[in-house]
N, CA and C of each residue as an Amber inpcrd file, in Angstrom:
protein
   681
  19.8490000 -16.4140000  15.2230000  18.4960000 -16.8980000  15.0090000
  18.0530000 -17.8520000  16.1120000  18.9480000 -18.1780000  17.0530000
  18.6170000 -19.1820000  18.0510000  17.4710000 -18.7580000  18.9480000
  17.3380000 -17.4830000  19.2580000  16.2870000 -17.0300000  20.1550000
  14.8980000 -17.2110000  19.5650000  14.7780000 -17.3180000  18.2490000
  13.4680000 -17.4530000  17.6350000  12.7690000 -18.7320000  18.0810000
  13.5320000 -19.7620000  18.3650000  12.9180000 -21.0160000  18.7680000
  12.2560000 -20.9190000  20.1330000  12.5150000 -19.8370000  20.8910000
  11.9210000 -19.6750000  22.2190000  10.4100000 -19.4800000  22.1280000
   9.9150000 -18.9930000  21.0090000   8.4830000 -18.8150000  20.8260000
   7.9950000 -19.8330000  19.8000000   7.5360000 -20.9480000  20.2750000
   7.0550000 -21.9860000  19.3930000   5.5520000 -21.9620000  19.2660000
   5.0110000 -23.0540000  18.7370000   3.5840000 -23.1670000  18.4970000
   2.7580000 -22.9470000  19.7640000   3.1610000 -23.5790000  20.8570000
   2.3740000 -23.4700000  22.0900000   2.3430000 -22.0360000  22.6030000
   3.4590000 -21.3250000  22.5030000   3.4930000 -19.9430000  22.9620000
   2.6000000 -19.0520000  22.1070000   2.6320000 -19.2290000  20.7950000
   1.8090000 -18.4130000  19.9090000   0.3190000 -18.6650000  20.1460000
  -0.0330000 -19.9110000  20.3890000  -1.4410000 -20.2000000  20.6880000
  -1.8280000 -19.6930000  22.0760000  -0.9010000 -19.6510000  22.9980000
  -1.2050000 -19.0760000  24.3150000  -1.4900000 -17.5870000  24.1850000
  -0.6730000 -16.8800000  23.4050000  -0.9510000 -15.4650000  23.1420000
  -2.3840000 -15.2910000  22.6350000  -2.7340000 -16.1300000  21.6650000
  -4.0540000 -16.0320000  21.0480000  -5.1550000 -16.2570000  22.0760000
  -5.0300000 -17.2860000  22.8830000  -6.0640000 -17.5980000  23.8660000
  -6.2280000 -16.4700000  24.8800000  -5.1220000 -15.9020000  25.3330000
  -5.2000000 -14.8290000  26.3250000  -5.8650000 -13.5890000  25.7450000
  -5.5050000 -13.2220000  24.5250000  -6.1170000 -12.0460000  23.9080000
  -7.5850000 -12.2980000  23.5950000  -7.8950000 -13.5060000  23.1320000
  -9.2750000 -13.8350000  22.7990000 -10.1510000 -13.8400000  24.0500000
  -9.6170000 -14.3350000  25.1640000 -10.3650000 -14.3430000  26.4120000
 -10.6760000 -12.9180000  26.8660000  -9.7800000 -12.0150000  26.6030000
  -9.9650000 -10.6220000  27.0130000 -10.9620000  -9.8930000  26.1160000
 -10.8370000 -10.0640000  24.8050000 -11.6180000  -9.2740000  23.8480000
 -12.8350000 -10.0010000  23.2790000 -12.7550000 -11.3260000  23.1870000
 -13.7930000 -12.0100000  22.4400000 -13.5920000 -11.7710000  20.9530000
 -14.5590000 -12.1400000  20.1040000 -14.4120000 -11.9490000  18.6580000
 -14.2710000 -10.4740000  18.2900000 -13.2950000 -10.1660000  17.4560000
 -13.0650000  -8.7680000  17.0470000 -13.8390000  -8.3930000  15.7900000
 -14.1360000  -9.3780000  14.9430000 -14.7910000  -9.0580000  13.6770000
 -13.9140000  -8.2710000  12.7280000 -12.6160000  -8.3170000  12.9430000
 -11.6710000  -7.5890000  12.1060000 -11.4690000  -8.3470000  10.7930000
 -11.5590000  -7.7360000   9.6480000 -11.3710000  -6.3430000   9.2870000
 -12.7170000  -5.7220000   8.9560000 -13.0160000  -4.5220000   9.4470000
 -14.3030000  -3.9080000   9.1180000 -14.3830000  -3.5050000   7.6510000
 -15.5320000  -3.7570000   7.0480000 -15.7370000  -3.4030000   5.6430000
 -16.9200000  -4.1500000   5.0840000 -17.6920000  -3.4870000   4.2520000
 -18.8990000  -4.0970000   3.6830000 -18.6240000  -4.9260000   2.4410000
 -17.5530000  -4.6150000   1.7150000 -17.2300000  -5.3180000   0.4770000
 -15.7250000  -5.5490000   0.4090000 -15.2790000  -6.5100000  -0.4090000
 -13.8370000  -6.6950000  -0.5860000 -13.1420000  -5.4180000  -1.0650000
 -13.8010000  -4.6540000  -1.9460000 -13.1740000  -3.4260000  -2.4360000
 -13.0080000  -2.4150000  -1.3080000 -14.0050000  -2.2720000  -0.4620000
 -13.8820000  -1.3530000   0.6690000 -12.7450000  -1.7770000   1.5970000
 -12.6180000  -3.0800000   1.8260000 -11.5340000  -3.5760000   2.6710000
 -10.1800000  -3.2460000   2.0470000 -10.0570000  -3.4340000   0.7400000
  -8.7920000  -3.1590000   0.0580000  -8.4440000  -1.6730000   0.1290000
  -9.4220000  -0.8070000  -0.1040000  -9.1790000   0.6310000  -0.0020000
  -8.7690000   0.9860000   1.4190000  -9.4470000   0.4200000   2.4050000
  -9.0840000   0.6790000   3.7900000  -7.6720000   0.2390000   4.1140000
  -7.2390000  -0.8720000   3.5290000  -5.8750000  -1.3550000   3.7610000
  -4.8410000  -0.3630000   3.2460000  -5.1240000   0.2790000   2.1300000
  -4.2100000   1.2850000   1.5860000  -4.2400000   2.5450000   2.4510000
  -5.4200000   2.9430000   2.8870000  -5.5550000   4.1860000   3.6440000
  -4.9740000   4.0850000   5.0450000  -4.9290000   2.8870000   5.6200000
  -4.4850000   2.7660000   7.0070000  -2.9780000   2.9180000   7.1630000
  -2.2540000   3.0220000   6.0650000  -0.8130000   3.2400000   6.1540000
  -0.5330000   4.5660000   6.8690000   0.2580000   4.4980000   7.9420000
   0.7250000   5.6920000   8.6700000  -0.4020000   6.5230000   9.2780000
  -1.4640000   5.8670000   9.7090000  -2.5240000   6.6200000  10.3840000
  -3.3310000   5.6840000  11.2620000  -4.1220000   6.2570000  12.1640000
  -4.9870000   5.4730000  13.0350000  -6.2490000   5.0640000  12.2770000
  -6.8490000   3.9460000  12.6890000  -8.0120000   3.4440000  11.9860000
  -9.1800000   4.4260000  12.0280000  -9.3290000   5.1760000  13.1130000
 -10.4490000   6.1340000  13.1900000 -10.3790000   7.1490000  12.0560000
  -9.1810000   7.4950000  11.6140000  -9.0410000   8.4210000  10.4940000
  -9.4420000   7.7600000   9.1740000  -9.1320000   6.4730000   9.0580000
  -9.5510000   5.7220000   7.8740000 -11.0780000   5.6500000   7.8170000
 -11.7020000   5.4260000   8.9420000 -13.1670000   5.3520000   8.9840000
 -13.7940000   6.6380000   8.4770000 -13.2180000   7.7710000   8.8200000
 -13.7530000   9.0510000   8.3440000 -13.6010000   9.1750000   6.8370000
 -12.4630000   8.7400000   6.3090000 -12.2570000   8.8020000   4.8610000
 -13.2020000   7.8380000   4.1320000 -13.3720000   6.6490000   4.6810000
 -14.3020000   5.6820000   4.0820000 -15.7200000   6.2430000   4.0860000
 -16.1070000   6.8810000   5.1870000 -17.4450000   7.4880000   5.2630000
 -17.6170000   8.5550000   4.1840000 -16.5620000   9.3300000   3.9220000
 -16.6360000  10.3470000   2.8660000 -16.8560000   9.7060000   1.5000000
 -16.1570000   8.6040000   1.2360000 -16.3390000   7.9090000  -0.0420000
 -17.7530000   7.3510000  -0.1620000 -18.2830000   6.8610000   0.9410000
 -19.6510000   6.3360000   0.9010000 -20.6550000   7.4480000   0.6080000
 -20.4240000   8.6240000   1.1530000 -21.3180000   9.7440000   0.8820000
 -21.3080000  10.1080000  -0.5980000 -20.1690000   9.8740000  -1.2460000
 -20.0500000  10.1500000  -2.6800000 -20.4770000   8.9600000  -3.5340000
 -20.9250000   7.8870000  -2.8950000 -21.2500000   6.6450000  -3.6140000
 -20.0690000   6.1910000  -4.4600000 -18.8750000   6.2890000  -3.8720000
 -17.6550000   6.0240000  -4.6380000 -16.8670000   4.8210000  -4.1260000
 -17.5180000   3.9440000  -3.3660000 -16.8170000   2.7510000  -2.9130000
 -17.1060000   1.5700000  -3.8380000 -16.9530000   1.8510000  -5.0870000
 -17.0790000   0.8720000  -6.1710000 -16.0810000   1.3120000  -7.2340000
 -15.3300000   0.3980000  -7.8280000 -14.2050000   0.7910000  -8.6850000
 -14.5340000   1.8280000  -9.7500000 -15.5740000   1.6180000 -10.5510000
 -15.8870000   2.5600000 -11.6240000 -16.2310000   3.9410000 -11.0720000
 -16.9610000   3.9790000  -9.9650000 -17.3450000   5.2580000  -9.3780000
 -16.1410000   5.9770000  -8.7910000 -15.2300000   5.2170000  -8.2080000
 -14.0590000   5.8620000  -7.5960000 -13.1620000   6.5010000  -8.6460000
 -12.8760000   5.7810000  -9.7270000 -11.9820000   6.3540000 -10.7370000
 -12.6490000   7.5090000 -11.4780000 -13.9740000   7.6140000 -11.3950000
 -14.6780000   8.7230000 -12.0400000 -14.5660000  10.0190000 -11.2430000
 -14.1400000   9.9240000  -9.9800000 -13.9570000  11.1370000  -9.1880000
 -12.8010000  11.9620000  -9.7530000 -12.9020000  13.2680000  -9.6410000
 -11.7730000  14.1190000  -9.9990000 -10.6920000  13.9720000  -8.9310000
  -9.4840000  14.4060000  -9.2540000  -8.4110000  14.3640000  -8.2600000
  -8.7980000  15.1610000  -7.0290000  -9.3860000  16.3320000  -7.2370000
  -9.7730000  17.1790000  -6.1040000 -10.8180000  16.4970000  -5.2330000
 -11.7920000  15.8380000  -5.8540000 -12.8420000  15.1550000  -5.0890000
 -12.2640000  13.9980000  -4.2800000 -11.3990000  13.2170000  -4.9070000
 -10.8230000  12.0710000  -4.2120000  -9.8990000  12.5280000  -3.0800000
  -9.0820000  13.5150000  -3.3390000  -8.1780000  14.0040000  -2.3070000
  -8.9500000  14.5630000  -1.1110000 -10.0040000  15.2930000  -1.3650000
 -10.7920000  15.8600000  -0.2780000 -11.4640000  14.7550000   0.5340000
 -11.9530000  13.7300000  -0.1410000 -12.5800000  12.6140000   0.5660000
 -11.5800000  11.8880000   1.4640000 -10.3420000  11.7840000   1.0090000
  -9.3290000  11.0350000   1.7440000  -8.5370000  11.8930000   2.7160000
  -8.8150000  13.1660000   2.7810000  -8.0690000  14.0890000   3.6350000
  -7.9450000  13.5960000   5.0800000  -9.0160000  13.0600000   5.7000000
  -8.8800000  12.6430000   7.1080000  -7.8380000  11.5620000   7.3390000
  -7.4770000  10.8060000   6.3060000  -6.5500000   9.6900000   6.4890000
  -5.0900000  10.1310000   6.5140000  -4.8260000  11.4090000   6.2560000
  -3.4470000  11.8930000   6.2390000  -2.7400000  11.5330000   4.9470000
  -1.7100000  12.3320000   4.6000000  -0.9850000  12.1110000   3.3410000
  -1.9840000  11.8960000   2.1970000  -3.0290000  12.6930000   2.1830000
  -4.1790000  12.4000000   1.3300000  -3.8710000  12.4780000  -0.1570000
  -2.9540000  13.3300000  -0.5740000  -2.6180000  13.3760000  -2.0010000
  -1.9000000  12.0970000  -2.4200000  -0.9610000  11.6660000  -1.6060000
  -0.2410000  10.4250000  -1.8950000  -1.1880000   9.2330000  -1.8790000
  -2.0800000   9.1940000  -0.8960000  -3.0030000   8.0700000  -0.8010000
  -4.0310000   8.0940000  -1.9190000  -4.4230000   9.2910000  -2.3630000
  -5.3460000   9.3780000  -3.5000000  -4.6990000   8.7770000  -4.7400000
  -3.4190000   9.0520000  -4.9460000  -2.7070000   8.4700000  -6.0830000
  -2.6620000   6.9480000  -5.9720000  -2.3910000   6.4510000  -4.7720000
  -2.2650000   5.0050000  -4.5830000  -3.6060000   4.3060000  -4.7520000
  -4.6500000   4.8890000  -4.1990000  -5.9740000   4.2850000  -4.3310000
  -6.4210000   4.2890000  -5.7860000  -6.1880000   5.3990000  -6.4810000
  -6.5740000   5.4720000  -7.8890000  -5.7550000   4.4770000  -8.7230000
  -4.4740000   4.3730000  -8.4490000  -3.6250000   3.4320000  -9.1980000
  -4.0870000   1.9990000  -8.9650000  -4.3560000   1.6630000  -7.7210000
  -4.8340000   0.3190000  -7.4030000  -6.1590000   0.0410000  -8.1020000
  -7.0620000   1.0100000  -8.0760000  -8.3930000   0.8010000  -8.6540000
  -8.3230000   0.6590000 -10.1640000  -7.5020000   1.4740000 -10.8190000
  -7.3400000   1.3380000 -12.2670000  -6.7610000  -0.0270000 -12.6190000
  -5.7630000  -0.4570000 -11.8540000  -5.1810000  -1.7810000 -12.0850000
  -6.2360000  -2.8560000 -11.9070000  -7.0570000  -2.7440000 -10.8560000
  -8.0830000  -3.7410000 -10.5970000  -9.0810000  -3.8020000 -11.7510000
  -9.4410000  -2.6480000 -12.2950000 -10.3760000  -2.6090000 -13.4180000
  -9.7470000  -3.1930000 -14.6800000  -8.5100000  -2.8050000 -14.9590000
  -7.8760000  -3.2290000 -16.2010000  -7.4430000  -4.6980000 -16.1600000
  -6.9690000  -5.1380000 -15.0160000  -6.4090000  -6.4890000 -14.9230000
  -7.4480000  -7.5140000 -14.4910000  -8.4250000  -7.0940000 -13.6800000
  -9.3510000  -8.0600000 -13.0980000 -10.8110000  -7.6430000 -13.2230000
 -11.1060000  -6.7330000 -14.1460000 -12.4880000  -6.3300000 -14.3580000
 -13.1310000  -5.6820000 -13.1490000 -12.3050000  -5.1160000 -12.2600000
 -12.8260000  -4.4650000 -11.0570000 -13.2290000  -5.4350000  -9.9640000
 -12.8740000  -6.7030000 -10.0910000 -13.3270000  -7.7360000  -9.1590000
 -12.1440000  -8.3380000  -8.3960000 -12.1570000  -8.1680000  -7.0820000
 -11.1390000  -8.8140000  -6.2770000 -11.3290000 -10.3290000  -6.2660000
 -12.5420000 -10.7780000  -6.5780000 -12.7750000 -12.2110000  -6.6920000
 -11.9050000 -12.8200000  -7.7980000 -11.6230000 -12.0350000  -8.8370000
 -10.7500000 -12.5110000  -9.9080000  -9.3220000 -12.6730000  -9.4000000
  -8.8520000 -11.7070000  -8.6070000  -7.5250000 -11.8210000  -8.0200000
  -7.4480000 -13.0500000  -7.1120000  -8.5320000 -13.3140000  -6.3860000
  -8.5590000 -14.4420000  -5.4490000  -8.5060000 -15.7880000  -6.1580000
  -8.7900000 -15.8140000  -7.4490000  -8.7540000 -17.0720000  -8.1990000
  -7.3390000 -17.4630000  -8.6210000  -6.3990000 -16.5260000  -8.4970000
  -5.0120000 -16.8170000  -8.8550000  -4.3390000 -17.6110000  -7.7500000
  -3.2350000 -18.2890000  -8.0690000  -2.4120000 -18.8510000  -7.0010000
  -1.9290000 -17.7300000  -6.0780000  -1.7890000 -18.0240000  -4.8040000
  -1.4040000 -17.0010000  -3.8250000  -0.1250000 -16.2800000  -4.2250000
   0.8810000 -17.0180000  -4.6590000   2.1540000 -16.3830000  -4.9970000
   1.9890000 -15.3810000  -6.1320000   1.1530000 -15.7110000  -7.1150000
   0.9310000 -14.8150000  -8.2460000   0.1190000 -13.5920000  -7.8300000
  -0.9050000 -13.7990000  -7.0170000  -1.7180000 -12.6720000  -6.5570000
  -0.8730000 -11.7020000  -5.7370000  -0.0290000 -12.2400000  -4.8860000
   0.8330000 -11.3890000  -4.0590000   1.8360000 -10.6340000  -4.9300000
   2.3720000 -11.3070000  -5.9180000   3.3200000 -10.6810000  -6.8390000
   2.6780000  -9.5030000  -7.5660000   1.4360000  -9.6770000  -8.0170000
   0.7480000  -8.5950000  -8.7180000   0.5390000  -7.3840000  -7.8030000
   0.1310000  -7.6140000  -6.5680000  -0.0940000  -6.4990000  -5.6470000
   1.2150000  -5.7810000  -5.3170000   2.2600000  -6.5420000  -5.0660000
   3.5370000  -5.9370000  -4.6930000   4.1670000  -5.1640000  -5.8510000
   3.7320000  -5.4410000  -7.0710000   4.2520000  -4.7060000  -8.2300000
   3.6550000  -3.3100000  -8.3260000   2.5890000  -3.0350000  -7.5720000
   1.9490000  -1.7220000  -7.6040000   2.6850000  -0.7640000  -6.6830000
   3.0450000   0.3850000  -7.1970000   3.7320000   1.3890000  -6.3930000
   2.8620000   1.8200000  -5.2180000   3.4260000   1.7520000  -4.0090000
   2.6880000   2.1630000  -2.8250000   2.0620000   1.0290000  -2.0510000
   2.1590000  -0.1980000  -2.5660000   1.6410000  -1.3500000  -1.8410000
   2.8180000  -2.2320000  -1.4340000   3.0870000  -2.2530000  -0.1260000
   4.1530000  -3.0750000   0.4050000   3.6150000  -4.3880000   0.9440000
   4.4730000  -5.1880000   1.5660000   4.0500000  -6.5130000   2.0250000
   2.8780000  -6.4900000   2.9960000   2.8810000  -5.5740000   3.9690000
   1.7850000  -5.5600000   4.9440000   0.4530000  -5.2290000   4.2810000
   0.4360000  -4.2040000   3.4370000  -0.8060000  -3.8290000   2.7460000
  -1.2640000  -4.9460000   1.8200000  -0.3260000  -5.5320000   1.0910000
  -0.6790000  -6.6380000   0.1930000  -1.2980000  -7.7860000   0.9780000
  -0.7150000  -8.1280000   2.1140000  -1.2330000  -9.2500000   2.8940000
  -2.5680000  -8.9240000   3.5470000  -2.7840000  -7.6610000   3.9300000
  -4.1130000  -7.2500000   4.3960000  -5.1610000  -7.5520000   3.3300000
  -4.8660000  -7.1610000   2.1010000  -5.8090000  -7.3590000   0.9940000
  -5.9920000  -8.8490000   0.7110000  -4.8900000  -9.5920000   0.6940000
  -4.9600000 -11.0180000   0.3830000  -5.7490000 -11.7860000   1.4370000
  -5.5340000 -11.4660000   2.7090000  -6.2030000 -12.1930000   3.7840000
  -7.6690000 -11.7980000   3.9090000  -7.9290000 -10.4870000   3.9790000
  -9.2800000 -10.0370000   4.3270000 -10.1880000  -9.8140000   3.1170000
  -9.6310000  -9.3910000   1.9990000 -10.4640000  -9.1250000   0.8220000
 -10.5270000 -10.3090000  -0.1320000  -9.4680000 -11.1420000  -0.1240000
  -9.4070000 -12.2500000  -1.0840000  -9.5110000 -13.6310000  -0.4390000
  -9.3320000 -13.7070000   0.8640000  -9.4750000 -14.9910000   1.5360000
  -8.3040000 -15.9390000   1.3570000  -7.0940000 -15.3940000   1.2870000
  -5.9060000 -16.2320000   1.2380000  -5.3640000 -16.4260000   2.6590000
  -4.7890000 -17.6040000   2.9540000  -4.2380000 -17.8460000   4.2950000
  -2.8290000 -17.2630000   4.4480000  -2.7570000 -15.9580000   4.6650000
  -1.4800000 -15.2950000   4.9230000  -1.5800000 -14.5730000   6.2620000
  -0.5020000 -14.5750000   7.0140000  -0.4890000 -13.9060000   8.3090000
   0.1020000 -12.5090000   8.1350000  -0.6400000 -11.5080000   8.5590000
  -0.2120000 -10.1180000   8.3850000   0.7390000  -9.7250000   9.5190000
   1.8720000  -9.1640000   9.1380000   2.8380000  -8.6680000  10.1090000
   2.7670000  -7.1450000  10.1220000   2.4590000  -6.5740000  11.2790000
   2.4620000  -5.1190000  11.3990000   3.3320000  -4.7070000  12.5820000
   3.3740000  -3.4170000  12.8740000   4.2220000  -2.9240000  13.9610000
   3.7890000  -3.4960000  15.3050000   2.4850000  -3.6640000  15.4940000
   2.0050000  -4.2400000  16.7490000   2.4900000  -5.6740000  16.9130000
   2.4590000  -6.4490000  15.8340000   2.9320000  -7.8320000  15.8910000
   4.3840000  -7.8700000  16.3330000   5.1990000  -7.0590000  15.7020000
   6.6240000  -7.0350000  16.0390000   6.8370000  -6.6290000  17.4950000
   6.1170000  -5.6090000  17.9410000   6.3150000  -5.0960000  19.2960000
   5.8670000  -6.1090000  20.3410000   4.7010000  -6.7340000  20.1240000
   4.2000000  -7.7170000  21.0860000   5.1420000  -8.9080000  21.1810000
   5.5910000  -9.4200000  20.0480000   6.5140000 -10.5520000  20.0780000
   7.8360000 -10.1640000  20.7230000   8.3350000  -8.9740000  20.4120000
   9.6160000  -8.5410000  20.9640000   9.5600000  -8.4060000  22.4730000
   8.4390000  -7.9470000  22.9840000   8.3150000  -7.7490000  24.4310000
   8.0390000  -9.0500000  25.1780000   7.7380000 -10.1070000  24.4500000
   7.3830000 -11.3700000  25.0990000   8.2170000 -12.5310000  24.5810000
   9.5130000 -12.3010000  24.4090000  10.4150000 -13.4120000  24.1760000
  11.1180000 -13.4780000  22.8440000  10.8060000 -12.5840000  21.9120000
  11.4580000 -12.6210000  20.6060000  11.9460000 -11.2210000  20.2360000
  13.0060000 -10.7320000  20.8750000  13.4740000  -9.3730000  20.5880000
  13.8310000  -9.1570000  19.1270000  14.2380000 -10.2210000  18.4250000
  14.5870000 -10.0910000  17.0110000  13.4080000  -9.7030000  16.1420000
  12.2040000  -9.8490000  16.6760000  11.0200000  -9.5480000  15.8790000
  10.9940000  -8.0980000  15.4100000  11.7180000  -7.2260000  16.0990000
  11.7480000  -5.8220000  15.6860000  12.5940000  -5.5970000  14.4410000
  13.4750000  -6.5290000  14.1380000  14.4500000  -6.2400000  13.0860000
  14.5180000  -7.2770000  11.9620000  14.0120000  -8.4840000  12.1670000
  14.1620000  -9.4770000  11.1030000  13.2510000  -9.1260000   9.9320000
  13.5860000  -9.5520000   8.7280000  12.8000000  -9.1960000   7.5420000
  11.3480000  -9.6510000   7.6490000  10.4730000  -8.9030000   7.0040000
   9.0400000  -9.1830000   7.0250000   8.7450000 -10.6220000   6.6430000
   9.2980000 -11.0620000   5.5190000   8.9800000 -12.4030000   5.0270000
   9.4320000 -13.4820000   5.9910000  10.5670000 -13.2770000   6.6090000
  11.0840000 -14.2790000   7.5390000  10.1650000 -14.4070000   8.7500000
   9.7010000 -13.2850000   9.2790000   8.8140000 -13.3380000  10.4340000
   7.4470000 -13.9160000  10.0500000   6.9530000 -13.5390000   8.8790000
   5.6650000 -14.0790000   8.4230000   5.7260000 -15.6020000   8.2900000
   6.7660000 -16.1040000   7.6420000   6.8850000 -17.5490000   7.4640000
   7.0930000 -18.2540000   8.8060000   7.8040000 -17.6120000   9.7150000
   8.0280000 -18.2090000  11.0390000   6.6880000 -18.4400000  11.7330000
   5.8200000 -17.4160000  11.7390000   4.5310000 -17.5390000  12.4240000
   3.6200000 -18.5060000  11.6850000   3.5350000 -18.3880000  10.3620000
   2.6580000 -19.2680000   9.5890000   3.0200000 -20.7380000   9.7700000
   4.3050000 -21.0280000   9.9230000   4.7330000 -22.4210000  10.0460000
   4.4020000 -23.0110000  11.4090000   4.0150000 -22.1710000  12.3600000
   3.7220000 -22.6390000  13.7150000   2.2480000 -22.5290000  14.0820000
   1.4290000 -22.1040000  13.1540000  -0.0090000 -22.0470000  13.3650000
  -0.7130000 -22.9040000  12.3170000  -1.9060000 -23.3650000  12.6580000
  -2.7110000 -24.0370000  11.6460000  -3.0130000 -23.0520000  10.5250000
  -2.9370000 -23.5190000   9.3030000  -3.1230000 -22.6230000   8.1450000
  -4.6220000 -22.4200000   7.9320000  -5.1860000 -21.5430000   8.7660000
  -6.6230000 -21.3720000   8.8510000  -6.9690000 -19.8920000   8.6900000
  -7.7830000 -19.5720000   7.6930000  -8.0860000 -18.1710000   7.3910000
  -8.7920000 -17.4750000   8.5540000  -9.8670000 -18.0450000   9.1320000
 -10.4970000 -17.3700000  10.2790000  -9.5310000 -17.1550000  11.4390000
  -8.6480000 -18.1240000  11.6970000  -7.6540000 -17.9570000  12.7570000
  -6.7220000 -16.7980000  12.4480000  -6.2030000 -16.7530000  11.2220000
  -5.2810000 -15.6780000  10.8600000  -5.9550000 -14.3140000  10.9660000
  -7.2040000 -14.2290000  10.5290000  -7.9240000 -12.9520000  10.5950000
  -8.1390000 -12.5150000  12.0390000  -8.6180000 -13.4450000  12.8540000
  -8.9200000 -13.0900000  14.2370000  -7.6430000 -12.8170000  15.0270000
  -6.5990000 -13.5830000  14.7800000  -5.3280000 -13.3670000  15.4820000
  -4.8180000 -11.9590000  15.1920000  -4.8460000 -11.5780000  13.9270000
  -4.3810000 -10.2350000  13.5870000  -5.2630000  -9.1730000  14.2220000
  -6.5820000  -9.3790000  14.2180000  -7.4730000  -8.4330000  14.8700000
  -7.1680000  -8.2930000  16.3540000  -6.9150000  -9.4060000  17.0280000
  -6.5760000  -9.3600000  18.4500000  -5.2630000  -8.6360000  18.6880000
  -4.3040000  -8.8280000  17.8070000  -3.0330000  -8.1140000  17.9210000
  -3.2500000  -6.6140000  17.7630000  -4.0610000  -6.2250000  16.7800000
  -4.3380000  -4.8080000  16.5580000  -4.9780000  -4.1970000  17.7980000
  -5.9710000  -4.8500000  18.3560000  -6.6730000  -4.2980000  19.5160000
  -5.7620000  -4.2500000  20.7390000  -4.9620000  -5.3090000  20.9630000
  -4.0420000  -5.3300000  22.0960000  -2.9590000  -4.2730000  21.9370000
  -2.4460000  -4.1440000  20.7180000  -1.4280000  -3.1290000  20.4720000
  -1.9550000  -1.7230000  20.6690000  -3.1650000  -1.4820000  20.1740000
  -3.7630000  -0.1480000  20.2870000  -4.0520000   0.2220000  21.7420000
  -4.5420000  -0.7390000  22.4990000  -4.9580000  -0.4540000  23.8760000
  -3.8190000  -0.5280000  24.8830000  -2.8440000  -1.4200000  24.6560000
  -1.8480000  -1.6800000  25.6900000  -0.4010000  -1.6290000  25.2020000
  -0.1120000  -2.3320000  24.1040000   1.2890000  -2.4970000  23.7030000
   1.7100000  -1.3590000  22.7750000   1.6770000  -0.1630000  23.3180000
   2.0680000   1.0300000  22.5690000   3.5780000   1.2050000  22.6360000
   4.0540000   2.2890000  22.0550000   5.5000000   2.5490000  22.1390000
   5.9560000   2.5670000  23.5940000   5.1520000   3.1970000  24.4370000
   5.3680000   3.0980000  25.8810000   4.3200000   2.1330000  26.4120000
   4.7630000   0.9810000  26.8790000   3.8360000  -0.0890000  27.2450000
   2.8970000   0.3260000  28.3760000   1.6340000  -0.1020000  28.2480000
   0.6390000   0.0500000  29.3110000   0.2540000  -1.3640000  29.7450000
   1.0370000  -1.9510000  30.6490000   0.9090000  -3.3760000  30.9570000
  -0.2610000  -3.6880000  31.8910000  -0.6850000  -2.7210000  32.7080000
  -1.7800000  -2.9830000  33.6370000  -3.0720000  -3.2670000  32.8660000
  -3.6370000  -4.4220000  33.1220000  -4.8690000  -4.8050000  32.4470000
  -4.6670000  -5.4650000  31.0970000  -3.4310000  -5.5390000  30.5990000
  -3.1610000  -6.1410000  29.2920000  -3.4620000  -7.6350000  29.3430000
  -4.0840000  -8.1820000  28.3200000  -4.3630000  -9.6190000  28.3250000
  -3.1140000 -10.4860000  28.3710000  -1.9560000  -9.9240000  28.0170000
  -0.7040000 -10.6720000  28.0320000   0.1350000 -10.3700000  29.2640000
  -0.4490000  -9.6830000  30.2490000   0.3120000  -9.2140000  31.4070000
   0.9250000 -10.3530000  32.2040000   0.3140000 -11.5330000  32.1820000
   0.8300000 -12.6510000  32.9830000   2.0810000 -13.2840000  32.3720000
   2.3930000 -12.9280000  31.1290000   3.5540000 -13.5200000  30.4600000
   4.8240000 -12.7630000  30.8210000   5.9730000 -13.4450000  30.8020000
   7.2530000 -12.7320000  30.9710000   7.3720000 -11.6600000  29.8830000
   7.9010000 -10.5180000  30.2780000   7.9240000  -9.4270000  29.2940000
   9.0720000  -8.4560000  29.5710000   9.3830000  -7.6920000  28.5410000
  10.3240000  -6.5830000  28.6620000   9.6050000  -5.3480000  28.1050000
   8.9080000  -4.5770000  28.9640000   8.1230000  -3.4410000  28.4770000
   8.9630000  -2.2770000  27.9690000  10.2940000  -2.3460000  28.1600000
  11.1480000  -1.2510000  27.6880000  11.3830000  -1.3210000  26.1870000
  11.0970000  -2.4700000  25.5820000  11.3130000  -2.6140000  24.1500000
  10.2280000  -1.8670000  23.3950000  10.6250000  -1.0080000  22.4730000
   9.6750000  -0.2600000  21.6700000  10.0350000  -0.3320000  20.2110000
   9.3210000   0.4480000  19.3980000   9.6450000   0.5160000  17.9830000
   9.6290000   1.9680000  17.5500000
């Protein structure tokens, strides 16, 4: 664990400043309502965001981006709407399960979930089949306004290539707590930082690094590290 101390508070804020200087405000996470954001968080598993956008657009055409309307769709209608997101049958089950839970447990309101203590809200989400830590934290941060830092594959890859090789393998919770303890516990910061990581990862820090033009190019790096 000794190498983890190599990336402290100043290094994490330097990453943020460099990415922010390159991109400016990202406005991440896109979505008109907390429910739309939560559905998008489930759909983005194992697919590119552009595919999620197509599935979200299909739901909007059906006027189904509201809990009661979504659960009223037939399985065939929901699966067809979610087809662009990949694994559409599995994701239809997960979205329907989440929506039914939201209706039964919280009256269809993510605002109700946001009123719980963070630990309890996270526990409830993680108890749902198909929602893991990253998806739960996406929902908690962007749809509910909790100060949690989302760890995704881009986060691990960027950190691993810039001084923390263990980031590829240490447990999710350990890495999340490591970063949260070194940043100000600020919701807008956490949201924007994650958005900048997503954009940097998508454009530059891919499995095969594209370092030319990367906002982090001036930092020491090992571009051979992948995931």
